[in-house]
C-alpha positions in Angstrom: 60.8 147.5 184.6 57.2 146.7 184.0 56.7 145.7 187.6 54.7 147.4 190.3 57.6 149.3 192.0 59.2 151.4 189.2 56.2 153.4 188.2 55.4 154.2 191.9 59.0 155.3 192.4 58.8 157.6 189.3 55.5 159.0 190.5 56.9 159.7 194.0 59.8 161.7 192.5 57.6 163.5 190.1 55.5 164.5 193.1 58.5 166.4 194.4 58.8 168.3 191.1 61.4 166.1 189.3 61.5 165.8 185.5 62.2 162.1 184.6 63.3 159.9 181.7 62.2 156.2 181.9 64.6 153.4 180.9 63.4 149.9 179.9 65.9 147.1 179.1 64.4 144.9 176.4 66.0 141.5 175.8 64.3 140.1 172.7 63.6 137.2 172.1 63.7 136.4 175.8 61.3 139.3 176.7 58.2 139.6 174.6 56.7 142.5 172.7 53.9 142.3 175.2 56.4 143.2 178.0 57.5 146.2 176.0 53.9 147.3 175.3 53.2 147.0 179.0 56.0 149.4 179.8 54.8 151.9 177.2 51.3 151.8 178.7 52.8 152.5 182.2 54.7 155.5 180.9 51.6 156.7 179.2 49.7 156.4 182.5 52.4 158.4 184.3 52.7 161.1 181.6 50.0 163.5 183.1 52.1 163.7 186.3 55.4 163.9 184.4 55.1 166.2 181.5 57.6 165.5 178.7 58.6 162.1 180.1 60.7 160.1 177.6 61.0 156.3 177.4 64.3 154.8 176.3 63.9 151.2 175.1 67.3 149.6 175.4 68.3 146.5 173.4 70.2 144.6 176.2 70.3 141.0 174.8 74.0 141.1 174.0 74.8 142.3 177.5 72.7 139.6 179.1 74.3 137.0 176.8 77.8 138.1 178.0 76.7 137.9 181.6 75.3 134.4 181.1 78.5 133.3 179.3 81.0 134.5 181.9 79.2 134.4 185.2 78.0 131.8 187.7 74.2 131.5 188.1 74.1 133.1 191.5 75.8 136.4 190.2 73.5 136.9 187.2 70.9 139.2 188.7 73.5 141.4 190.4 75.7 141.8 187.4 72.7 142.5 185.2 71.6 145.3 187.6 75.2 146.6 187.6 75.2 146.9 183.8 71.9 148.6 184.0 73.3 151.2 186.4 76.3 151.7 184.2 74.1 152.2 181.2 71.8 154.6 183.0 74.8 156.7 184.1 76.0 157.0 180.5 72.5 157.9 179.4 72.2 160.5 182.2 75.4 162.1 181.0 74.0 162.4 177.5 70.6 163.7 178.6 71.8 166.1 181.3 70.4 163.9 184.1 71.7 164.7 187.6 70.6 161.5 189.4 69.2 158.0 189.0 66.0 156.7 190.5 65.2 153.1 191.2 62.2 151.2 192.6 64.3 149.3 195.2 62.6 148.4 198.5 64.9 147.1 201.2 64.9 143.3 201.5 62.0 142.8 199.0 64.1 140.5 196.7 67.6 139.1 196.9 69.1 141.9 194.9 67.8 144.5 197.4 69.8 143.6 200.5 72.1 146.3 201.9 75.2 144.5 200.4 73.6 144.1 197.0 72.4 147.7 196.9 75.9 148.9 197.9 77.4 146.9 195.0 75.1 148.1 192.3 75.3 151.7 193.6 79.0 151.5 193.2 78.6 151.4 189.4 77.6 155.1 189.3 79.0 158.4 190.5 75.5 159.9 190.5 73.2 160.2 193.5 70.7 157.3 193.5 67.3 158.0 194.9 65.2 155.1 196.1 61.9 156.5 197.2 60.4 153.1 198.1 63.3 151.9 200.2 61.3 151.8 203.5 57.9 150.8 202.2 56.4 147.3 202.3 54.7 145.7 199.3 51.2 146.5 200.5 52.0 150.2 200.8 53.5 150.2 197.3 50.5 148.4 195.8 48.1 150.8 197.5 50.0 153.7 195.8 50.0 151.8 192.4 46.2 151.4 192.7 45.8 155.1 193.5 47.8 156.3 190.5 46.3 153.8 188.1 49.3 151.6 187.3 48.6 148.5 189.3 46.5 146.6 186.8 49.0 147.1 184.0 52.0 146.3 186.2 50.2 143.1 187.2 49.9 141.8 183.6 51.9 138.5 183.2 54.6 139.7 180.8 58.0 139.5 182.6 61.1 141.5 182.1 64.6 140.0 181.9 65.3 140.5 185.6 62.5 138.1 186.4 63.1 135.7 183.6 66.8 135.1 184.4 66.6 135.3 188.2 68.7 132.4 189.5 67.2 129.8 191.9 69.8 130.6 194.5 71.0 134.2 194.1 73.7 135.8 196.2 72.0 137.6 199.1 75.0 139.0 200.9 77.6 139.5 198.1 81.2 140.6 198.9 82.0 143.9 197.2 85.5 143.0 196.1 84.3 139.7 194.6 81.5 141.4 192.6 83.7 144.2 191.4 86.1 141.6 190.0 83.2 139.7 188.4 81.9 142.9 186.8 85.4 143.7 185.4 85.6 140.2 184.0 82.5 140.8 181.9 84.4 143.4 179.8 80.9 144.7 178.9 81.6 148.4 178.5 81.6 148.2 174.7 78.3 146.3 174.7 76.8 148.8 177.0 77.9 151.7 174.9 76.6 150.0 171.8 73.2 149.6 173.5 73.3 153.3 174.2 73.6 154.1 170.5 70.8 151.7 169.5 68.3 152.7 172.2 64.9 153.7 170.9 63.5 157.0 172.2 59.8 157.4 172.7 58.1 160.7 173.8 54.7 160.8 175.5 
């Protein structure tokens, strides 16, 4: 996302020598071109630390529309994140990626409780690295300032996770319920279509 956490998570894994692709889910017209430009600027800032980093700009409006059409409000964020995990797994297979990296920090938002992380993690068979998991917001912000991403991340252009966050999201979702909800989306075709239409930018 264009938030504070994801660039810091990427930088922390690059510090351990990992090559990375970045993935941004764009949901026009709900998310603006300014939000996309913000993400491009963040990847550009990270590129000296991550040589050859590639940004995949993914058209995810159809997937989001399917979720909104078939799901109760409180499930939207979790199902959106689940679809993102599924997409990223498919992309990793295509790119030769061996793991996924997220900017999740335990308990920071509703979708980052133990139960929520367990559900979204169940949508991939790859290892999922979460380098920020035990950090608090102040520690993450301090690192963002140090690597030069904080000011850009703080610009008021929101991604689809923020724009469509429900007023009362599920905090302790039941795994079986959420797996059934994901299956009811029947979103695999839409996710694979987004994979084919993703724009690839090199930095």
